[in-house]
C-alpha positions in Angstrom: -3.5 -28.9 -11.8 -0.7 -29.6 -9.4 2.3 -27.4 -9.0 4.5 -30.3 -10.3 2.9 -30.1 -13.8 3.1 -26.3 -14.1 5.9 -24.3 -15.6 7.9 -22.1 -13.2 6.4 -19.0 -14.9 2.9 -20.3 -14.2 3.7 -20.9 -10.6 5.2 -17.4 -10.3 2.0 -15.9 -11.8 -0.2 -17.8 -9.4 1.9 -16.7 -6.4 1.9 -13.1 -7.7 -1.9 -13.1 -8.2 -2.6 -14.6 -4.9 -0.4 -12.1 -3.0 -1.9 -9.2 -4.9 -5.4 -10.5 -4.0 -4.3 -10.5 -0.4 -3.2 -6.8 -0.6 0.5 -7.2 -1.3 2.4 -5.0 -3.8 4.3 -7.6 -5.9 7.0 -7.1 -8.5 8.4 -9.7 -10.9 12.1 -9.3 -11.0 13.8 -9.8 -14.4 17.4 -10.8 -14.4 19.3 -8.6 -16.8 22.8 -7.3 -17.5 24.0 -5.6 -14.3 21.4 -7.3 -12.1 22.4 -8.8 -8.8 23.2 -12.4 -9.8 20.8 -14.8 -8.1 18.2 -12.2 -7.3 14.8 -13.7 -6.4 12.0 -14.0 -8.9 9.4 -12.0 -6.9 9.6 -9.1 -4.4 6.5 -8.4 -2.2 5.7 -5.6 0.2 2.8 -5.1 2.5 2.5 -2.8 5.6 6.3 -2.4 5.7 7.0 -6.2 5.5 9.3 -7.1 2.7 9.5 -10.7 1.2 11.8 -12.0 -1.5 10.4 -15.2 -3.2 12.4 -17.6 -5.4 10.0 -19.9 -7.3 11.0 -23.4 -8.4 9.2 -26.3 -9.9 9.0 -29.4 -7.7 12.4 -30.8 -8.7 14.1 -27.4 -9.3 17.2 -26.5 -7.3 18.7 -23.1 -6.3 21.9 -22.1 -8.1 24.9 -21.1 -6.0 24.1 -17.4 -6.8 20.5 -17.9 -5.6 21.8 -19.5 -2.4 24.2 -16.5 -1.9 21.4 -14.0 -2.5 19.2 -15.9 0.1 22.1 -15.7 2.6 22.6 -12.0 2.0 18.9 -11.3 2.5 18.7 -13.3 5.7 21.9 -11.9 7.0 20.4 -8.4 6.8 17.2 -9.5 8.6 15.1 -10.0 5.5 12.6 -12.7 4.6 13.3 -15.1 1.8 11.0 -17.9 0.7 11.7 -20.7 -1.6 8.3 -21.5 -3.1 7.1 -24.4 -5.2 3.5 -23.4 -5.2 1.0 -21.0 -3.7 0.8 -23.2 -0.6 4.3 -22.0 0.3 3.1 -18.4 0.6 -0.4 -18.9 2.0 0.8 -17.9 5.5 1.3 -14.4 4.1 -2.4 -14.2 3.1 -3.9 -13.1 6.5 -6.1 -16.2 6.6 -7.2 -16.0 3.0 -7.0 -19.4 1.3 -6.2 -19.7 -2.3 -9.1 -20.4 -4.6 -8.5 -23.7 -6.3 -8.7 -23.8 -10.1 -12.2 -24.6 -11.2 -13.8 -23.7 -7.9 -15.6 -20.7 -9.3 -17.0 -22.8 -12.2 -18.3 -25.5 -9.8 -20.1 -22.8 -7.7 -21.7 -21.4 -10.9 -22.8 -24.8 -12.0 -24.6 -25.5 -8.7 -26.8 -22.3 -9.1 
């Protein structure tokens, strides 16, 4: 299933699961009363490296608040990624490639 056909929440879950598989500590950020407006969807930490990840579907656009949050993070030397699928964070995986949906089932069927 391509990232275009997935809901944003499903893409977030795929990215979260992939990064956790690669050893990252990942937190889903929930926007609520009193939160920093425009805060990214995911926060990831590994070996002292911090990454903020905003997830959008293929045609999704950042709000002005999300753009301001990105500017604030980058101004302070942080890493911010606008991700539309796991492929946008694979470079964080230390060489681990994501397992494509159905790959495990295909391997089992060949046995």
